[in-house]
Each structure stands twice: as structure tokens, then as C-alpha cells.
C-alpha positions in Angstrom: 46.9 62.0 90.5 49.0 62.1 87.3 52.7 61.6 87.4 53.4 65.2 86.6 51.1 66.5 89.5 52.8 64.0 91.8 56.2 65.4 91.1 54.9 68.9 91.9 54.1 67.9 95.4 57.4 66.7 96.7 58.9 68.6 99.6 62.1 68.7 101.5 60.3 67.7 104.8 56.6 67.1 104.4 53.6 69.0 103.6 50.0 68.0 104.2 48.6 64.5 105.1 49.7 62.7 101.9 51.8 59.8 100.7 53.4 61.7 97.7 56.8 63.2 97.8 57.0 66.8 96.9 59.0 68.4 94.0 62.4 69.6 95.1 63.0 73.3 94.5 65.3 74.2 91.6 69.0 75.1 92.1 68.1 78.8 91.2 67.3 79.6 94.8 70.2 77.8 96.3 73.0 79.1 94.0 74.5 82.3 94.2 73.9 85.2 91.9 76.8 86.3 89.9 77.1 89.7 91.2 77.6 88.4 94.8 80.8 86.9 93.4 82.1 89.9 91.4 81.0 93.1 93.2 83.3 94.6 95.8 82.0 94.1 99.4 81.3 97.7 100.1 79.3 97.9 97.0 77.2 95.0 97.8 76.2 96.3 101.1 75.3 99.7 99.5 73.4 98.1 96.5 71.2 95.9 98.8 70.6 98.6 101.4 69.3 101.1 98.9 67.1 98.6 97.1 65.8 96.8 100.1 65.1 99.5 102.8 63.5 96.9 105.2 66.8 95.2 105.7 68.9 98.3 105.7 69.7 98.3 109.3 70.6 94.6 109.3 72.9 95.1 106.2 74.7 97.9 107.7 75.5 95.8 110.8 76.3 92.4 108.9 79.0 92.5 106.4 79.8 89.8 103.9 82.8 87.8 104.7 86.1 89.4 103.7 88.5 87.6 101.2 90.0 84.5 102.7 87.8 84.8 105.9 86.0 81.5 105.2 89.2 79.7 104.4 90.9 81.0 107.5 88.0 80.0 109.7 88.0 76.3 108.1 91.7 76.0 108.9 90.9 76.8 112.7 88.7 73.7 113.0 89.9 70.7 114.8 91.5 68.2 112.2 88.5 65.7 111.9 86.0 68.5 111.5 88.2 70.4 109.1 88.7 67.3 106.8 84.8 66.7 107.0 84.0 70.4 106.0 86.5 70.3 103.1 85.0 67.0 101.9 81.5 68.7 102.0 82.8 71.6 100.0 84.1 69.3 97.4 80.8 67.6 97.2 78.9 71.0 96.9 81.4 72.1 94.2 82.7 69.2 92.2 85.5 69.8 89.8 84.7 67.8 86.7 87.2 66.6 84.2 87.0 68.6 80.8 84.6 71.2 82.5 86.2 74.5 81.7 83.4 77.0 81.3 81.6 76.6 84.7 82.6 78.6 87.6 82.8 77.2 91.2 80.1 78.6 93.3 78.7 78.2 96.8 75.7 76.0 96.3 73.6 74.1 98.9 72.2 70.5 98.6 68.7 70.1 100.4 67.6 67.8 103.3 64.6 65.8 102.6 62.4 62.9 104.2 61.5 59.9 102.2 57.6 59.4 102.6 57.6 56.1 101.0 56.6 57.1 97.4 58.2 59.3 94.7 60.9 59.1 92.2 63.4 61.5 93.7 66.6 60.8 91.7 68.8 62.3 94.3 67.5 59.8 97.1 70.0 57.3 98.1 69.0 53.8 96.9 69.1 52.3 100.6 67.0 55.1 102.1 64.1 53.5 104.0 60.9 55.0 104.3 61.0 57.8 107.1 64.8 58.2 106.4 66.3 61.7 106.3 68.6 62.3 103.3 70.6 64.9 101.5 70.5 65.6 97.8 74.2 65.2 97.8 73.6 61.5 98.0 73.9 61.0 101.7 71.6 59.0 104.0 71.8 61.1 107.2 69.3 59.4 109.6 66.9 56.4 109.6 64.0 55.0 111.7 65.0 52.9 114.5 63.6 49.7 113.0 65.7 50.2 109.9 69.0 50.9 111.7 69.9 47.2 112.2 70.0 46.4 108.7 71.7 49.8 107.5 74.5 49.3 110.1 75.7 46.3 108.3 77.0 48.6 105.8 80.3 50.1 107.0 79.4 53.6 105.6 76.3 53.6 107.8 78.0 52.4 111.0 77.5 55.9 112.7 74.0 56.4 111.5 71.2 57.3 114.1 67.5 58.2 114.2 68.2 62.1 114.2 70.7 64.5 112.8 72.4 67.2 114.9 73.7 70.4 113.9 73.6 74.2 113.8 71.0 76.5 112.2 72.8 79.4 110.4 69.9 81.1 108.8 66.1 81.1 108.5 63.6 83.1 106.5 60.0 82.9 105.5 59.2 81.9 101.9 56.4 80.6 99.7 56.0 78.6 96.6 53.1 78.5 94.0 53.1 75.3 91.9 50.5 74.8 89.1 47.2 74.0 90.7 46.3 70.3 91.1 42.6 70.6 90.3 42.1 74.1 89.3 42.7 76.1 86.1 46.0 77.7 85.3 46.3 81.5 85.7 46.0 83.2 82.3 49.2 83.7 80.5 51.0 81.3 82.7 53.6 79.1 81.0 54.2 75.9 83.0 57.8 74.4 83.0 58.7 70.9 84.3 59.7 71.0 87.9 59.6 74.8 88.1 57.1 76.7 90.3 55.0 79.5 88.9 55.8 82.0 91.5 58.3 82.2 94.5 58.8 84.5 97.4 61.4 84.6 99.9 59.7 86.9 102.4 56.0 86.3 101.9 55.6 89.8 100.7 56.6 89.9 97.1 56.8 87.2 94.5 58.8 87.0 91.3 55.7 86.3 89.1 52.7 87.8 90.8 54.3 90.7 92.7 52.6 91.7 95.9 51.7 88.7 98.1 49.2 90.7 100.1 47.2 91.6 96.7 47.5 88.2 95.2 44.5 85.9 94.7 46.6 82.8 95.3 47.9 83.6 98.7 47.5 81.1 101.4 44.4 81.1 103.6 42.9 83.9 101.4 39.4 83.0 102.3 40.3 81.9 105.9 40.8 78.2 105.1 43.3 75.9 103.4 43.4 75.6 99.8 45.8 73.1 98.1 45.8 75.0 95.0 47.0 78.2 96.7 50.6 79.3 97.3 52.3 77.2 99.9 53.8 79.0 103.0 57.4 77.7 103.7 60.4 78.4 106.2 63.8 78.0 104.7 66.6 77.0 107.2 70.2 76.6 106.5 71.9 73.9 108.6 75.5 72.8 109.4 75.9 69.1 110.6 77.3 69.1 114.0 80.4 67.0 112.8 80.8 69.8 109.9 80.4 67.1 107.2 77.7 69.1 105.3 75.9 72.3 104.9 72.3 72.0 103.8 69.1 73.9 103.1 65.9 72.7 104.7 62.3 73.5 103.5 59.7 73.4 106.1 56.1 73.4 104.9 52.8 72.3 106.0 52.6 70.3 109.1 56.4 70.4 109.6 56.3 74.3 110.3 54.9 74.0 113.8 57.1 71.3 115.2 60.2 72.1 112.9 60.9 75.9 111.9 58.6 77.4 114.5 60.0 75.4 117.3 63.5 76.5 116.3 62.6 80.0 116.2 60.7 79.9 119.6 63.5 77.8 121.4 66.4 79.9 120.1 64.8 83.3 120.8 66.8 84.0 124.0 70.1 83.0 122.3 72.6 85.3 120.8 72.5 83.5 117.4 70.6 80.4 116.0 73.8 78.5 116.2 74.5 79.2 119.7 73.4 75.7 120.5 72.7 72.7 118.4 69.6 71.1 117.4 68.3 67.6 116.7 66.1 67.0 113.9 64.1 63.7 113.4 61.3 62.4 111.2 58.3 61.6 113.2 55.5 59.4 111.6 52.0 60.9 111.4 48.8 59.1 110.1 45.4 60.4 109.1 42.9 57.8 107.9 44.7 56.0 105.1 47.5 58.7 104.7 50.9 58.3 106.1 53.5 61.2 106.4 56.6 62.4 108.3 57.1 65.7 110.1 60.6 67.0 110.6 60.7 67.9 114.2 63.2 70.1 116.0 64.5 70.0 119.6 67.4 71.5 121.4 70.1 68.8 121.3 71.1 67.2 124.7 74.1 65.3 123.1 75.7 67.5 120.6 78.4 69.8 122.3 78.2 73.5 122.2 80.4 74.9 119.5 83.9 75.7 120.1 85.3 79.1 119.5 86.7 78.1 116.3 83.6 76.6 115.2 81.6 79.8 116.2 84.0 81.9 113.9 83.2 79.7 111.1 79.4 79.4 111.7 79.5 83.3 111.8 81.2 83.6 108.6 78.9 81.0 106.7 75.8 82.8 107.9 77.0 86.0 106.3 78.2 84.0 103.2 74.6 82.7 102.8 73.1 86.2 103.3 75.2 87.7 100.7 75.5 84.8 98.1 72.1 83.1 98.4 69.5 85.2 100.2 69.9 88.9 99.5 70.9 88.3 95.6 67.7 86.6 95.1 65.5 89.0 97.2 67.2 91.8 95.2 66.3 90.4 91.9 62.6 89.8 92.9 62.1 93.4 94.2 64.0 95.1 91.6 62.7 93.2 88.4 59.1 93.8 87.3 57.0 90.8 87.9 55.7 88.8 85.0 52.1 89.2 86.2 50.3 90.9 89.1 47.0 89.4 90.1 44.7 90.9 92.7 41.1 90.6 93.8 39.6 91.4 90.4 41.9 94.2 89.5 45.7 94.7 88.8 47.6 95.8 91.8 49.3 99.3 91.7 52.0 97.9 94.1 54.5 97.1 91.5 54.4 100.7 90.0 55.3 102.0 93.4 58.0 99.3 93.8 59.6 100.1 90.4 59.9 103.8 91.3 61.8 103.2 94.5 63.5 99.8 93.9 61.6 97.9 96.4 60.7 100.5 98.9 57.2 100.8 100.7 56.3 97.2 100.9 53.3 96.7 103.0 53.5 94.1 105.7 51.6 90.7 104.7 49.1 89.9 107.4 47.4 87.1 105.4 49.6 84.4 106.6 48.9 83.7 110.4 49.7 79.9 110.4 53.1 80.0 112.3 
């Protein structure tokens, strides 16, 4: 496999039995669109409701945070967690000397697993194989065998084998990278570290349009195809000590023990963040391949969130909705796709969508791997 192909297979957690890291998603998905920062709150809700009727009921019940709401919620945290969260915000939005043209935005680092190979520049130098790290440069957890050596470093004194925290958002997604062995679709221009097509709901992609009509959809012929679009679940995660807010991309063999387990175990709860989850990287092998799966369990050690913490978690959930998720979904549904590929013919789905701003989307029944 070439260096370029190897980079395209990196993933935040793990994918299929392989020893390669997967390519990180670009910051486009985890950085807010400008309109989320500039449009009045009432206008945002109306704008997204009209263009995204499938989410209208949710949007009418869930408003974006009001001015100062997140800041007030942060001030209500206990002092150690308040300081930790403010430090996390500073890492996510650093102020650089002499940089006067960039606006400060709510953007999230990723949580990833080191599978033993790859050249992720964001991985801490002391991250061991099987370690969990953030793309903000933090080592978050490590295998038990590696802890003894790491704990000699004072900055890793509290390091454990798992991370604990609260899920504040989850949605299905998909990414289509340039094929490893097959030919590129006609007219596709490949850019370094950028996927060809992305979807945030497995129903409509930004390049090919309708997922149901796309010939590159996962399991199109009832079997796995490494050159097809890859199913993912994206989760947003606040560490239990409030020292970081991250995005996690679950894919491949990590979906069942990771994101699917979170959905199942939290089903009776009022919100994902009603209780904490523990996430750990569990080693798997198949023939000569070794990889790690990010596995989720309801935490037995992390305390339940306090009332003040619930207020902040609620506000952060809505902030992610209105500054990350809905702006990106809106742009996918209202902008014409660069190409629409179907089973031998051009899909007419996009002409319907362009007429109604994203309405009348058919349910995607092609992805049944969760």
C-alpha cells in the first residue's frame, strides 16, 4: 500500500482488521459555519426548520444557547472543573500573537487510538500502541502494560486504561475516500487528506447526493467492499473532569461495541449525558492483523453529573447542534451536489431536493450493519 493510500485509511477509533491508521477528518466538519455565529437565534431555528423538515420537530423544541448561557453555565462548575474547562476552551481556540484576521470559533479536537503504525502529526510522541489520545496533543489513556513507564512522567500521574465522560451528541455519518484498488469515479478531483464525499445522516452526501441511489453506498451488493463509502457514527464527548470536549468517529468493528452500545445502553435515559460512559481500547487480532476497538460501558466509577454540570452539558449539546451539526447538514441539503451517481443512471432526487430545499428525502434502507 502506498503512503498516500495508507493516509486515507486512518480513523479516530478503528475500522476493519488492519494495522494502518486512518486519515483524520478535515476540520471542515468540526468547525462551525459562519452563519451559526452571525444569524440571530430565532432566524437560525426558522432557517434550518424550513430547509430540513425531517428535523423540524426537534428544532422547534431545542433552541440554541442564548447569549452568555454557556459562560454562565461554566461559572457554575466547581472550581477544579471550571478551571479545567476554561483550559480546554483555550486549547480549542488558541489566541496567537499577531494573528488578527481569524475569528475565534467553537471547534473540537478528535479522540483517536494509536494502532501501532501511521504518521499522525497530532499524536503525542509518548503515546503507546493501544493508547487513546486527542488531537489537541493529550494522551488520555494507555494499556495497562504501558502505564508503569508513563506514570514516571508527572503529567501522566493520573493516567488510566480508560477515559470517562459524558456523550452530548451522536449522529450517523459516512465517508467515501478514494478507492484503494478500484478506479476513481469520472470527474472526481482528489485532494490530499480530503474525502470525495461525506454525509452526516447517511441519506444525502455532499458530492454524490442521494445515498440510497449511490453505487458507492456500503453493502450495496449485500457484502463488505473496502472501496465503498464507509459507515460511521460521530459522537461528541465531554471528559468527566471537564478537561476536554472531543469528537469521536466510530467506524468498522468499533461501531457495535462503541457507538451502538452507547445508543442501546442510554435508551431509557432522559439524555445521553444522564450518566457517564467509560471508553477503552480493546485489542483484536485476525491472522497477522492487529487492531483496537473503542468499547463503551456505563461507568461504575465516574459520579453522576451534578445539577450545575447538567446545565453546562445541556448548553453544550445545543451549541454543537447549532454550530456544528445543523450548519453542515444545511449546506449539504441546500447546495447542489457536485455529482449524483446511481445504478446506471442519474438520480432525479436532487431536482426534487433543490425545489424544496431538502424536503422529501427517502429513508436509506441500505445500511443495516448497526
